[in-house]
N, C-alpha and C positions, 0 to 999 in steps of 0.2 A: 092426642090429650095429657097435657099436662100429666106426667105420673102424683104428683099430689094436689092434684083435684080433690080427688075422696078425702083429703084432710078435712077441709074446710066443710064436704055434707054432700058435693057432687061425682059422687061414684058408679051413675047410672048413666051420661051421656055415654053414647055409641055413635054419633055420626058427628062427623063435621059439621055437619046444618046443622045441627041443635046448638055445637061447640061456638059455633058464627054467633046464632042468632044469641045469646049469650053473653058474647064479646057486645056485638051491638047493644044490651040494653046498659050495658057496664057505659059505654061512652054517651051514649044518648041518656040518662036515667042516671048518671055521675053522684056521689057523695060529696067529694072532693076531685079538684085537677086543679092542676100544674102547666104552669107554659114558662121555658128556659129558650135560651141560645148559648149553642156551642162553640165553640173554641172558633169553628167551622164557618162561625157564623148561619149552621142551621137552628130551626126553630124546633123543638122538644115537646110533647106534651105526655102527660099522662093522665087517668081517669080511674077513678079508686070507683068504687063500692060494694059496701058492706051488706050481706048475706045474713047475719046476726052478727050481734055485739062483738066489734072487733076481726072479723073474721071476714074474708073477702077475696075480690080479684081486681090487679089491676091491668089496666092495659094502655102499652107503651108505643109511643107511634115522633112520627114528624105531620109539618105544615110544611107545603109545597108553597110557588108565589101568589096563587090563592084562595091561602087558608082552607087551605083541603086536606084534613089533616087522613093520614095514609099509617093502617096498623102493620105494625112490627114485631111484635113480641108480648106476651102475657104474663102475666105467677099471681096465683094465689100467696095470701098474706096472712099471718095473726099479727095483729097491733101489739105491740108488749108492754108491760108496764115498768114503770121504776122504773131507776138506771143499774144494770149491771156492771160496766167498765167505765173508769173512770183514764183509762189507758189512752196512750198517744195513739193513731187509726193510720194506716194507709190506703189509699181507696185505686187501682187500677181498672181501665175500662176491661172489659171482654174483648177479646179480638174481633168475632163476629156481627154485635147488634153494642147498641149503646146502655146497655148496661154492664153497671160495676159492683169488682167483686171487693171487699173491705178485708184489712189484717189488722188483729189487735194482739201486742205481743204482752196477755196476761199472765201476772205471776199464778195468778188462784189457778187458771185452766195447766198448769205445768208446759203446758202445748204454746206455738202461735195460732192465732183461732184466723178461721181463713171463712169468711162469710155472705153471701148474699146481700147486697146492696138494698133495702127498699127503700122510695121515695125517695128517689139520685136528684132533680131536679137541683132542689137548693143546691149540692155539692158540685151540679155542673155550673150554676148558676154563677158560684163562686168561685170557680177554676177561671170563666170566659172575663170575667173581671179583675182577674190577676189579683185574689185577696186569699189566696191559699198562701200559707199556711195558718188557717185560721186557730186562737189562742181559747181553751177553753171548753172543748168538744168530751162529749161524752156518751155512751155507746149504750144501746138499749139492744137485749137481744132477744128472739122466740127464735121456733123453729115448729116446720111440723112435719108430723111422722104417719106412718103406714102400716107400720109392723111394730106392737109392746109387748110385753109382758108384763105384768103386775107383782112382785116377790114382797114376800114378808120382809118387815125389819131385822135388825140384827141389835140382839137385847147389851146394852153396853150400860155398866156401871158409872158412875159419876167421877171416882176415879184412873177409867176407864178414858170417858171425855177429857179430862181436863188432860189428860198422856196426849189424846191427841191433838185436841187446841195449840197445846205446846210445841208438838212436833212440825205442827204445821209452821207454826209465826217461825218457829227454829228457821225450819227449811226457808220460808219467803227471803227471811234475811239475809242468809246463806242465797238466792236465787238474786235479789238483790244486787248484793257486793260479785256475785259471777258479771253480771250487767257491762261491772264497772273494770272488769280484767282482771279479781283478785283471783289472781292461781291458788289459792290455800281453798278458801270459798269452792272451785270449779271441781279440786281433789277431794273435797268433803262431798259433794253432789256425786261425783262418780262414785267414789267407795261407798254412799248410802244406798245407792242405788244396784251397785253388786249384790252389797247385804241383802237389800232388799228381795232384790230377784231370786237370792239362796234359800230364803225364807222362806217363801213364795214356795215357790218348788218343790221345797221339802214338804209345807205342810200341804200340797193338793195331792200329794197320793194317795192320803187317807181323810180327809177334807172335800168338801163340795168347795167350787171356788171364790160359790156368791156367799159364802159365812168367812171370807178370808176379805175377799174386796169389796170395801162397801160403797164406793161408789169408785166411777174413771170417767175419762174423757180421751176418746183415740177417733182417730181420724178411720172414717170407713168406705172402702170403695177407691174408685178410680177419679172421681169428683171429689175436687176439694173441696170443699161446702158442707160434704153430706158426712158425718158423725157416728158414730157406737156410742151411748150414754150409758149411766147408769147411778141413779141421783133420788135421793128422797122428797116424796111427795110431801108438799107445805100447803097447798091449798088445789081444790076444785069443782070445777064446774062443770054443769050440761048446758049447750046451748043448742040450739034447732035452727036448722037453715031453713028460711022463709021459702023457699024453691021448693028445694026436695024433700022438706020435714024429715029432715036425716039427723041422727044427734050427734055432737062431736064433744069430745071430753077435753075441757082447757084444762091442764093440771101446769101447779105452778110446781118447777124443779128446783133444788139447791143440790150443786152438783157441785164438787171440787171448788167449791167455796161463791159459787157463778150461783146466782137466779132470776130465773128465765122461768116463761110462758111458754107450752108445749101442745097444738094440737092434735087429735087423732079422733079419724071417726071410730066411736063404737063400737063398730064393725070390726074395728081392726085393732082390738084394745085386748087381751087373752088376762081375764081375772078381771078384779074388782075394784080399782082405785080409792085409795081414804089415805086420811094426810095420817105422814108415819112410817108408809111402805115407801116401799121403792119402785122405782121404774127404768125398768131398762127398752132398750130397741133404738131402731135409728133413725136419725134427724135433720133433714134440710136444715141447715141452720142459716138467717136470717139477720137483718139485722138493721136499725133505724137511728143513724146518725145527728143528737142533738147539739145543734148547732145556739152558739150563745145568743139571746133576746137580739141583743144590740146589733146583730150583723149586716 
């Protein structure tokens, strides 16, 4: 079973038979379905069904000459809200199946974000019809987690908050200049990173690291779309899976000035999430590409 199925309330599916019955239910009684023909002239299909508002399973595969659907893979999903990034997105097909990875080089994150592309068939259709690249796309990120902890917030005075905002804006400007090949900006960023590393190294000897670091977004493990994050909780919802009855937290997280939703089974979260507290955990990052309406 997919590791992140428990994130949407399916933690007790113990047999392949029950899983196949669930996937059949998704295909037969789907809430949304999409069909597209790829560059190889193969007809692909994706069937999605919600088991709580915004939480569900997608079953993907292809159709043969007799229009019979053959299942290839599935994935659990969380439908995110709002726009996380307006930066350009690069999409690449995975080697083993007709799924896709997206790449977004957002200045706020501080790293190149790699995510699993949800609802990929509009992209497949645009690729097959020669409409790429499409101008004006935006990105909505979301995440699923099976391991998380709630941390208390850091107290900061207004003067400190203003200093942090100013520093972040200056760093954004430097990163933008470095992208354009500005050698002075690159040198300044390198020096700042070295100074920050030395400062944290000294303070970590006598302070807890989570009293020093307010937020972070770092790659985790060997899979490129999984991340370790620490961010502020700005909204909390509890949803119930209509099949299993398991409760799932949907947390809106502000992390490195990126705002997105994550879902985690209530059994997998240590602590009580509240607005203003921080979430620390491992997430599988998903992304939905928002194409212009006139595409």
